[in-house]
C-alpha positions in Angstrom: 125.6 68.1 74.1 124.5 71.8 74.5 121.1 72.6 75.9 119.3 75.9 75.2 116.7 77.6 77.4 114.3 79.9 75.6 114.6 83.5 76.7 110.9 83.5 77.6 111.4 80.7 80.1 114.3 82.5 81.7 112.2 85.7 82.1 109.3 83.6 83.5 111.6 82.0 86.0 113.0 85.4 87.0 109.5 86.8 87.6 108.4 83.8 89.6 111.5 84.2 91.8 110.7 87.9 92.4 107.1 87.0 93.2 108.2 84.5 95.9 110.5 87.2 97.5 108.2 90.3 97.4 104.4 90.3 97.6 102.1 93.2 97.0 98.5 93.5 98.1 96.0 96.3 97.5 93.0 96.6 99.9 90.3 99.2 99.3 88.8 100.7 102.5 85.4 99.3 101.5 83.9 97.2 98.8 81.3 99.6 97.4 81.6 103.3 96.3 79.4 105.8 94.6 80.5 107.5 91.3 82.8 110.4 92.1 83.4 109.3 95.7 86.9 109.1 97.1 88.4 105.6 96.8 90.9 105.2 99.6 93.0 102.0 99.6 96.0 100.6 101.4 98.9 98.9 99.5 100.9 96.4 101.6 104.4 95.4 100.4 106.0 92.4 102.1 109.7 91.8 101.8 110.9 88.2 102.2 114.0 88.5 99.9 116.7 88.4 102.6 117.8 91.8 101.2 117.1 95.4 102.1 114.9 97.1 99.6 115.0 100.8 98.8 111.7 102.0 97.4 109.9 105.2 96.5 112.8 107.2 95.0 111.4 107.1 91.5 108.2 109.0 90.7 106.4 105.9 89.3 107.7 103.3 91.6 104.1 102.3 92.6 101.4 102.4 89.8 97.8 101.3 89.5 95.5 100.0 86.8 91.8 99.3 87.0 89.7 97.1 84.8 85.9 96.5 84.6 84.3 93.1 84.9 83.9 93.2 81.1 87.6 93.5 80.6 88.1 97.1 79.4 90.7 99.2 81.0 89.4 102.2 82.9 90.7 105.6 81.6 93.4 107.0 83.9 93.6 110.8 84.3 97.1 110.5 85.7 99.4 108.5 87.9 98.5 108.3 91.6 101.1 110.3 93.5 102.9 108.2 96.1 105.7 110.2 97.6 108.4 109.4 100.1 111.4 107.1 99.7 111.8 104.5 102.4 113.9 101.4 103.3 112.2 98.0 103.7 114.2 95.5 105.6 113.8 91.7 105.0 110.7 90.2 106.8 109.2 93.7 107.1 105.9 95.0 105.8 105.3 98.5 104.5 101.9 100.1 103.9 101.2 103.0 101.6 97.8 104.7 101.6 96.4 106.3 98.4 93.1 107.7 97.0 92.5 106.2 93.6 89.2 108.1 93.0 90.6 111.4 91.4 92.8 109.5 89.0 90.4 107.1 87.3 87.2 107.6 85.3 84.9 105.6 87.6 81.5 107.1 86.7 79.7 104.0 85.5 78.2 101.6 88.0 79.7 98.1 87.8 82.2 95.6 89.1 85.9 96.6 88.9 89.3 95.2 89.9 92.4 97.2 90.8 96.0 96.0 90.5 99.0 97.7 92.1 102.5 97.2 90.6 105.7 97.9 92.4 108.9 98.7 90.5 112.0 97.4 92.3 114.7 99.5 90.7 117.7 97.7 92.3 116.6 94.4 90.6 115.0 96.1 87.6 111.9 94.0 88.3 108.2 94.5 88.6 105.9 92.9 91.2 102.1 93.1 90.7 99.3 92.4 93.2 96.4 90.1 92.6 93.3 91.9 91.3 91.2 93.3 94.1 87.5 93.7 93.3 85.2 96.5 94.3 81.8 97.9 93.1 80.7 101.3 91.9 77.0 101.5 92.8 74.4 104.1 91.9 72.7 105.9 94.7 69.0 107.0 94.6 68.4 110.7 94.6 66.3 112.0 97.5 66.6 115.8 97.2 68.6 118.5 95.3 69.0 122.2 95.4 71.0 124.7 93.3 72.6 127.6 95.2 74.9 130.6 94.6 78.4 130.4 96.2 79.0 133.5 98.4 81.7 135.6 96.9 84.8 136.4 99.0 84.4 139.5 101.1 80.7 139.7 100.2 81.4 141.1 96.7 78.3 141.6 94.6 79.8 143.0 91.4 79.6 139.8 89.4 77.1 136.9 89.0 77.6 134.1 91.6 79.0 130.7 90.8 76.1 128.3 90.9 76.5 124.8 92.4 74.1 122.0 93.4 73.6 120.0 96.6 72.2 116.5 96.0 71.3 114.0 98.7 71.5 110.4 97.7 71.1 107.1 99.6 72.7 103.8 98.9 72.8 100.4 100.7 76.4 99.3 101.3 76.3 95.6 102.4 73.4 95.8 104.8 73.7 99.4 105.9 71.7 102.3 104.4 73.8 105.4 104.1 73.1 109.0 103.3 75.4 110.7 100.8 76.1 114.3 99.7 77.0 115.0 96.0 78.3 118.5 95.3 78.4 119.5 91.7 78.1 122.5 89.4 74.5 123.4 88.3 74.4 121.0 85.4 76.2 118.2 87.2 79.0 118.1 84.6 81.6 118.8 87.3 81.7 116.9 90.5 83.4 118.7 93.4 82.8 116.1 96.1 80.9 112.9 97.0 80.9 111.5 100.5 78.9 109.5 103.0 77.3 111.8 105.6 76.3 108.8 107.8 74.0 105.9 108.3 70.2 106.5 108.2 66.9 104.6 108.7 64.9 103.6 105.6 61.6 105.1 106.8 62.9 108.7 107.3 62.9 111.5 104.7 65.8 113.9 105.7 64.9 117.6 106.3 67.2 119.9 104.2 67.3 123.7 104.2 69.8 126.4 103.1 70.7 129.4 105.2 71.7 132.8 104.0 75.3 131.7 103.5 74.3 128.8 101.3 75.2 126.3 104.0 73.2 123.1 103.9 71.4 122.3 107.2 70.4 118.6 107.3 68.4 116.7 109.9 68.0 113.0 109.4 67.0 110.0 111.6 69.8 107.5 112.4 67.9 105.2 114.8 64.5 104.6 116.4 64.8 107.7 118.6 68.1 109.3 117.4 68.7 112.1 114.9 71.8 113.7 113.4 72.0 117.4 112.6 74.7 118.3 110.1 75.8 121.6 108.5 77.8 121.5 105.3 79.3 124.6 103.6 79.4 125.3 99.8 82.8 123.7 99.6 81.4 120.4 100.8 83.0 120.5 104.2 81.1 119.5 107.4 81.3 122.4 109.7 78.9 121.2 112.4 77.5 117.8 113.5 75.3 117.2 116.5 73.2 114.3 117.9 69.6 114.6 119.2 67.2 112.3 120.8 63.4 112.2 120.4 62.2 112.3 124.0 59.1 114.4 124.6 59.3 116.2 121.2 60.7 115.4 117.8 63.7 117.4 116.6 63.1 119.6 113.5 64.7 122.5 111.6 63.4 126.0 112.1 64.4 129.6 111.6 64.5 131.7 114.8 63.5 135.3 115.3 67.1 136.4 114.4 66.8 134.5 111.0 69.2 131.8 112.2 68.5 128.2 111.1 68.8 125.5 113.7 67.2 122.6 115.5 64.3 122.9 117.9 62.7 120.0 119.9 64.4 116.9 121.0 67.3 116.6 123.5 70.9 117.0 122.4 73.5 114.7 123.9 77.2 114.3 123.4 78.4 111.9 120.8 81.8 110.7 119.6 80.7 111.8 116.0 79.9 115.4 117.0 81.8 118.3 115.4 83.2 120.2 117.1 83.6 117.7 120.0 81.2 118.9 122.8 82.5 120.0 126.1 81.0 118.8 129.4 80.3 122.5 130.3 78.2 123.1 127.1 74.9 124.6 128.4 72.8 123.0 125.7 74.0 119.5 126.1 71.3 117.3 127.5 68.8 120.3 127.6 65.5 119.9 125.8 65.0 122.3 122.9 61.8 124.3 122.6 
């Protein structure tokens, strides 16, 4: 007597076998992000097949999909680039790091889940991770300012490009963080969104622009500690210093040479300072007047 096995059952058995041999896990760096913020994640691939796997040779060997809690698929702008072929021996784990943010339309606050899928070409098989959830949260606006981007070489023969700095704050888990959002003037194009650092809830940051359209920002990070950060029109942090409120409170002020900086307080070295302070720096540990 002949027995027949439906093709669907054969395919299911094959997929279950692959799942038992190779596992994929996607782990975002954090559980909450602001709209437009980078969304870094690690993808861990574990090989228990008893065979050597050769991965990464095809352009789309590792792909991603994101769905909302309501079940709709998030629009994808393009495939996340993951370059570099490699060999994964049996019992080994490989980790690939990616930034999902630029490749998905994640502008609406809500609950989402990401799935990573690995194509194993030598088996002609796919292995998908379990959905990993994360949240897109809306930050509250604290301050904004439009500014003209300085032209290269100081050219003045054309109107300047206009951008906007916006300061937002959001609570991630139990920590209140200060964010910068850099956009065009009408906020239709987002250049960069990133966390500047933790802040206290009872402080309103001081923000001023210098003649080069750099954003100078002084905000309180603890009971007696302040962070001074300077950000250029491309959204890059070019200076970060730490000050303590000792006999006077740090504050922003323009000096007689029209330079914007911090007066008051006492600066001290910190592991978060940029550039990293040297022990010989004259102003480290010296009260500002």
